[in-house]
Each structure stands twice: as structure tokens, then as C-alpha cells.
N, C-alpha and C positions, 0 to 999 in steps of 0.2 A: 265250485264244489257242489255237486248236485245231489243233496240230501234233503228229504223234506220228512218232517214229523207233524202228525195230526192227531189230537186225541183230546182227553179230559181227565181230570185229577180230583183229589180231594180240595184243591185250590180253586178250581173253577166250577165243581158241580157238587150238589148234595147228594147224599147216599142214595135216595130214591132215584136219582138220575143215573148214578154210577152202576147201581145193580142192574140196570137195563142193558149195559154194555159189558157185564161181566160174563165170562165164559168159562165152561169146564175144559179140561185139558183136551178131551175129544173134540169139543166145538172148536178149540183154539186151533188144533191140527187141521181141522176142515178149513176153517177161515183164513189160515195161512196159507194154504194151498191155493185158495181162491183169489189171492192177491194177483196170481198171474193172469186173471181174467180182465184185470183193469188195463185198458189199452195204454194208458200214459205211463204205467208203471213197469219197470224192468227188473227190479229186485225189491223185496219187501219182507218184513217180521212184524208180528203182532205181540205186543206185550200186554197181559191182562192180569191185574191184581184186585184185591178188595178196594185199593185206592186210586187205581188208575187203569185206563186202557187207551193204548195209543198205537199207531202204525208208523214205523220207521220205513222209508222207501227211498229208492234211487230212481228218478224218472228216466224214460227212455230218451236217447238222443238228444234233439233239440227242443223237447217238450218245455213250454214255459212253466215256470214255478206256479203261477197262479192257477194253471189248468190241472196241474198235479194235484194240488191241494183241494180243488174244487172236487175232483174225482175220489179222492180219498174220503172226503166228508160224506159224498154219496155213498160210498163203499160201506162206512160204518153205519149209516143209517140204514141201508138195506139189510145189514146182517141181522138186525132186530125188528125190522119193518117199522122203523121209528120215522116220524115226519121230519125231514131235513131241515126245515124252518125252525122247528121247535128245538131240535138239538143243537143247531149251529150256535146258539147263544152260550153254550157251555163249552164249546170246542176251542182249543188253542191250535196255533199252527207255527211252527219254526221251519226255517230253510237255511241252506248253506251253513256258515259257521255257527250260526245260532241253533241250529239243529245238532251240531257236533257237541256243542257245549251243554246242550239240554241232556243229550245222552250220557255224556260223562258225568254230569251232576246226578242223574237218575241212578246209574250203576254204582256212584259212590255214596249213595242214600243222603244226598244233600237236598234232595227235593221230597223226601219221605215225610209222612205225617210225624213220625218219630225219627228226627235226624240220627244217623247213625245205626239205625236197625239193620241187622245183617241179612235179612231174609231177601231184600230187593235184588241183591247181586245174583242170587241163585235163581230168581224169577227171570232176570234178563238172560242169562245162561240158558234157562229152559226155553225162552224164546227164540234164542239162537239155534238151539238143537232142533226145535220144530221146523225152523226155516230150512235147516240142512235136509231134514227127512222130506219135507214138501217140496224141495227143489226151487224154493223162491229167494233162496240166499245166493247171490253171485259174488264176484271177486271184490267188487266196491264195498258192499255192506260187510262182507266177511272181514276184510282189513279194518274197517271203522269199529266193528264190534269187538274184534280181537283187542284193539287198542283200548276200547273202553273199559275191558276187563283189566288190562294192565294199569290204567289209571286208577280204577277202584282198589286194586291190590296196593298200590303205591300210597293211596290216601290212609288205607287201614294200617299199613306198615309204618308211616310217618307221622301219624296223628293218634291220639286217645279218643278219637270220635265216637267209638262204641263201647268204651270202657267204663262208663258212669251210668249208674241206674237211673232210669226215667219212668219207671212205673212202680206201683206200690208193691206188687208181687216180686219184682227183680230186685227191689231195694231190700225186701226181706231176705232173699237169698245172699245179697252182698253182706248184710249185717251178720247173718248166721256164719258166713264163711270166715268173717273177721274174728268172731267169738270162738268157733271151733278149730280154726287153722285150715282143716280140710272137712268137707262134708260127706265124704267116701264112707259108706257104711252106716252112717247116722239114721236114726228111727224118727218118724214123724207122725203126729196125731193131729187130724183135723177134727175140730168141734164145730158142726155145722157144715152142711155140704154146699155152700154157696159158690158162685162163679169164681170170685176173687180168690177164696181160699183154695179152690181146686187148680187155678193158675199158678198160685204160689206153690203148692205142692208139686206141680209139674216141673217148675222150675228147680226145686230142690232136688227132685229125683233125677233130672237131667245133669245136676251137678254132683251126683254120686250118692245121694241119701236112698236109704232102703228101709224096708219094714214100715208100710203106711197104714195106719188104723184110721178109720172114719167113725165118727160118731154123730148121730143126727136124731132129731126127735122123730121124723119119719124115717123108719128103718130102711124101707125100699130105696130112699135116697142114698143112704149111707152104702147100701149094697152096690148100686149103680156107680157111685164114684170110686169106691174101693175097688171095683172090678177094672177100672182104667188104669190102676198102679198094681195090679196084682196084690191088693191089700186086703185088710180085715175089716169088715163092718162090725160095730159094736154098738149095743143099746147106749143112749145117750146118759142114763143114770149110772153107768159104769165108767165113764171117762176119767173119774179121779184115781180109779184103780190102775187104769193103764198110764196115767200121767206120770206115775213114778218109774215107768220103764222106758219112756222115749226121751229123746233129746230135744225135740222141737215140737212146739204146740202151736198150731194156727187156729185162732178162735173167731168164729163169724156167724154167732146165733143172732135171733131176733129177740132174745130175752130182755126183759125190762129191768133186770137187777143183776148184780154180780153173779157169776155162776162159780167163780173160784175166789174166795175170800183170803185175807191174810193168814187166818188160822188154818185154813185148808192148805195153803201153800206150804205153811211151816211144817205141818205133818208130812207133806209130800217130800220136802227137802231132807227131813230126817230119814224117811225111807230111802232116799236116793244116797244117803251118806255124803251128802256134800257135792255130789256130781253135778256139773253144770247144766242148766236148762235154759232154752231160749224159747220166749213165749212172744207170739205176735197176736196183738188184739186189734183186729180190723173192724170191730162192731161199733155201731153208734146206735143206742147207748153202749157204753163199754161193757164187756163180759168179765174183765179181770180186775179185781180190786187194785188200783195203782199203788196201795201200800205193800203189795207183794214184792215190788222192785227194791224195797229196803233189805230184803233178805240176801245173803251172801250166794254168790254163784247163780242166782236167779236174774235173767236179763229179760225185761219186759219192755216192748215197744208198742204203743198205740198208733193209730192212723195218723194223728198229727206228727208224732216223731218220724214215721216213715215218710210223710210227705215232705218234711225237712230235708230228708236224704234224697228225695226225688228232685226237689227244687234246686239243691246244690248240684246234683248230677246235670240237670237241664243247664245250668249256668256254665259247667264245665264244659258240656257239650257244645255250647254256643261258641265258647272261645276256641275249641278245637275245630269247630265248622269253618271259622275264619281261615284257619291254616290251611284246611282242606280246599276252601275256595280258591286260595292263592295257588295251590298245586294244580287244581283243575284249569285255571287260566294259563298257566304255564304249559300244561299239556295241550291246550286248545291251540295256543300259539305255535307250539312245536309241530302239531298235526297239519296245522294250516300252512306253514313254511314248507313242509315236506310235500304237502298237496301241490303248492304252487310250483315247485321244482319238477315234481312229476308230471304236472300238466304241461310244463314247458319243455319237456324232454323231446318230443318229436320236431319241434321248431328248432331247439338247439342243434340236434343232430344234423338237420337239414341245412341249417346255416353253416355248420363246420363243414359239411361234405361240400356245400357250393363254393365256399372261399377257397377251400384247399383245391377244389376242382379247377377253380379260375387260375389259382397260382400255378398249377401243374400245366395248364393250357397255355399260359403266358411264357412258362420256362420253354416248352416246347417251340413256341412261335419265335422267340429270341434265341434259340440254341444255335441257329446258323450264324448269328453274329458274334457268338461267343468263341468260335473256333474250338480246336481240340482241348478237351480238359482232362486234367489227370484225374484219378480217383478221389485224391483228397480235395481237389478243387470242386469236383462234382458234389462231394459231401457238403462242402462249405456253402455252395450256392444253395443247396436244398435246406441247409439248417437256417440260412438266412431268409428264405422264403417262409419256412415254416413259422419262424419266429415273428415275422411281420404279420402273418395271418392271426397267429395266436393273440398278438397285442390289439389287433382289430377286433378279434372276437371277445375280448375280456369285458369290454363295457357293456355290449348288448347281452352276453351271456348272464352277467351279474343281475342286470335288470330283469331279465325273463325269469330268473330264478327267484326274484323278490327279494334279494339280499339287502336292496335299499330300505331305509326307514320310512315310516310313513304308511297309510292304509294300503292294502293290496289293489292293484290296478290290473284288472284282466284284459286292458287294452294294449298293454305293452307287447305281449307276444303278437297280436294282431299288427301293430304299428311296425315292429321289426320285420315281420313276415313280408308285409307289404313294401317296405323300404327295399329289402334285398331280393322281392320277387321270388319268395319260397312257395314251392308247391307241396307243403307239408300237410298231412293229415293226421290227427290225434288218434292214437291207438291206446286202448287201455294196457297199463303197465303193471296192474296189481297181480299178485300171485292168484292163479285160479282156485277157487274154494273147493276143497275136496269133498265131494257128495257124501263120503262116508264119515266125514269129520264131526266130531261133536265136542262139547266142552263139559267136563265132568262137574 
């Protein structure tokens, strides 16, 4: 199974090294096309995200694995004019069945910094599409990557690996959804224009929330963040006025005292006439008086409460990841079994042709001794001949397909070919990659 992967990720390299091998889409398209210039490589694609950059390749003909890995390491270092010796300490290399397993795990988000995150599958598909466009993707990698997409889809459908919050911002969205049932049409106010508040707001908007208001001491910051959501910037001293109008408040200021106390919240709830409000306080020190949580229909969560939701989500994802790993191992074994059968196909065909040819030649040689045969007798003789040949073929065919238990042994095809003096040459049997094909 001639596949090789060389790269680095968050598991092997710090961010200052990863960023040196990070590429824009335009750069990635150019680099993918350049794989064809690597003499030892027949097919290849490049995957580049904020947490990993790696090359998946199929070496040419009889090129040794070590030579292909060496060339790919040089290729990566040349793309950014990096010292190969300095880069090498951060790189990993997988080949054969280990390369297949690595690709399946990456596509299924089992090797991600946040296990179960959905973006990686789209990024792998993008690498595939760039390979198609650059002409660097051939039949072998096409078949392998299509299988990786199917495995990732099965993991998503069969587990809940991506259905539990594992970030503060996403936890806030999950809790808001439980309180309101649906976030469609809900209004949001950000008090403070920090990064985490903006990320939570983005998740809320993606979940259906509308009408975003942003209050900040620096009004130009409020304007900048509000523009990202087609929202409305408001002066910080007017946030209480707007608080009675919105459904969700995310507070993340640097104030050293409560900006919303119990009495303020009580007046706000009277103005709201009891309509529920969800408040996320992710400030340290806290912005919202904890006593506010005692008011009816006011749901207040601080960063510790959200962290508890995140920890529970991570624990649940770890359990689901164990199920996903089992699915990947099953799919790796299935792919490998099919690959062994496919690789053995030319020798199996040659063996069948040779033995049936020998049987036919022997029948012709002995025909004179048999005397005249009726049509029925002729059919019986041929059935007997075919049955004997098929019984002889059964054992060698089963072994060449790898149906026996135990580790795969690539020598079986070679030994059977030598015993029966076969002159078979392996030809690729994968479906040709359509140069216009892409993955949506």
C-alpha cells in the first residue's frame, strides 16, 4: 500500500514553527501543483490549517518509502526556504496502513486540537479540490480520499463527537438554546467589545440570533464590532436602557466593580414584564452582581459556570471519541483488506488463465484416447476439468486476497507467482480520477 504522509501539527510543533509552514489558498494551489516536480512522487495533495501542514502522496513505481519521505521533507523545507535539519525535528512521517489510519483520523477530527470540531473535514475536502485542479491527484489518492470522506461522515452520523460544547463561547450558545428553545430572531447585546464576547456573539448569530447591539467605553471599538454583525453601536452609559429590549446579554468589560447590580436588574425585569433574559458574565472580576440570579426569569452564568459546561462537554467528547476510534480502526481494516484483494487481482487472473489453459491443453492432448464423445459427455468432461481447476485455485486465491487471519504478508502473491511460473504484471485497477471532479 504505497501512501506516505509527511508533516507537522500542534502535537509536534509550537505555533512559531507551524506558522512558518502555513499557506494561503493561493499559495497552497501553487505548492500543490509543484508536487509533480518531486521525482519520487506520482500523486500528492497538501493540507494546511492553523494547526497542521502535511503532504499526502503516492510514490512512483518501485520508489522506496524512505526515499519518498526524504524528498517530501526537502519539499516542505524548500517551500519556505527553511533549514531542513532544523525543521526535521518537528516533522512526522507515516506510510502504508499507518498513513491511511492517519488520514482517516484527521478527516474525522480525532487528531484535531479540539476533538470533534467540524472545520477540518471541509479543509481536507479543499485540499482534495486543489489537487484535482492542479492535476496532482491521481486514481490512487482519489480513491483513498473519497474513502476518508465516507469514514468521517460515518463517524459524524454514528457518534455525538461534535455535539457537546468545548469552548466558553459555544457553551454560552448551548445554554441560551436550552433556555429559549430556539435562538431564531433573538436579540443580543454585547457589553464590552472583547474577543471572547465577539466570538460568542458570532456563534449566537450563526444559531439564528438577530439585532446585535454593542456597548463599549471606546465607542470606535463598539462601531467596529457592531459592523461585523450589521449591528448597532451604543454608548456604554446607555446599556441599561437597551437591556430591557434584548433577550441575551454578554458582558466582558474590564470594570473593577459590578456594572449591573440587583436593584438595576429588578427595575429591568419590571420593564420587561417578566420576559426571560439570559446573561453571560465572562469578566474577571465579574460585571454582574450574582444576586441578580435570584430574580425570576433572569438566567445568569459566570465564567466558572460556563467552564463547568465545557468540562462536561470535553468529557462527553472523549467518550464519543473512543467510539469514533473504533469506527476508524474498522474502516482501516476494511480498506486494507480491499487493497490486498485489489493488488492481488492481476496475479489471480493470471493464475486462473494459466491453470484453465493447462487443463484445456491436456484435454486436447488426450482427446484422441477418449474416442467419439456425445454432446452430453463432452459437457461432463469439461465440467469435471473446470471443477478440478477451481478446487486447486481456491487455496492460493484465498491467500492472495488476504482472507487468512494474521498480519498481511505481501510475499504471498510473489511466492504463488513463482510456484506457478506466472508472468503477471500489476496494473492499477482504481477508477481514474475525473480532472473536473471536486468535493463540495
